N, C-alpha and C positions, 0 to 999 in steps of 0.2 A: 503492499499498500504502500501510496507515495504525497508526501504530504507539500504545502503549496511553500513552504520554508526554505524549500529545496534551490525554488530558483529567485530564492531574495540574497541578493548583496548585502549586506551586511553593512560595506562602505558609507552607501546611500545612504541605508534608509537611517543610517545614525547620523548621519548627515542632513539628512532634511532634517528628521528631529528636532536636532542641534538649530536647524535655523530660523524650523515653528517657531522654538519655544524663544530665542532672544529676540525675537519678533511681536511677538506677544509679549516680553517682556519691556522692548521698547516704547507699544503700544499703552502700555498700563500708564506708566508717566504723562501723556499726552491726550489733554480733550477740546474731541472733539465736538462741533456744535453741529455741526451740517455734514451731508453724505460726500459731501465738492469736498473737501477736507479731507477724508482718510482716502478719497482716489486720485486725490493728488500726491499723501504720503506716500500710495504703493510706490505710483510713478518716480518717487524721491530713491523711493530702498532700490527699485529696480535698476534705473541707474545708474544709484552707487556699485550695486554689488558689481557688474557689469565694468563701472571703472576700476575697481581691486586690482593690484599688482599695473596699473597703466600709467602714462604719463598727466594723466589728465586727473584735476582735485573732485575732488565728489562734491556734489550740485544740490542746493541748497533749497531749502523747503519755498524760500521767496522766488529765489529764481526761477524755477520749476510753473510755481501761481504764477509767475511773470509773462512766463510762455503758453499758459495757458486761460489764461482771461476769456478768451473771445469765445471759448469753448462751452457747449451746454455741457449738462451732468450727463446726457445719452452718448453725446460724443463723446465725450470722454470712456467714458464706461466700454462703448464700442472699439474705441483706443488702443485704449488699452488692450483689448481682448487680443484685437487684431497684433499690438507688438509682441505679448507671450507669447502668441502663435512661431512666430519669427523666426528665426535660427537667432539671431543679435537684438536681443529687445530694444538696449539702446539706440542702435543704427539705423531699424526701421520708426522708432518716434520723431527723431534728430529731421531723419527726411521728411518724414510727413509732414513738422511745423513749416521749414524751406516749400514746400507744395501747397502752404494753403493757398 
């Protein structure tokens, strides 16, 4: 009898759990007043994760908020979903902003 644990990569599993725990811990201290702020924080987290180990410095919440000020919440959600499905989240994000 085979178990579902045989196909499980332990390192990937532990890293995803660590990332989720760090994200939840980070959000505990933040007080969001609306859904838009939560969405923008998700963009900031993803972009900064892509920038780790590169020559680019981390982005701030206000930078991304300024870039996305013209977008409605529904557009932000659609943009986040499409960027998340891409190979490189931040590349598609900046490309979409440039082509707006």
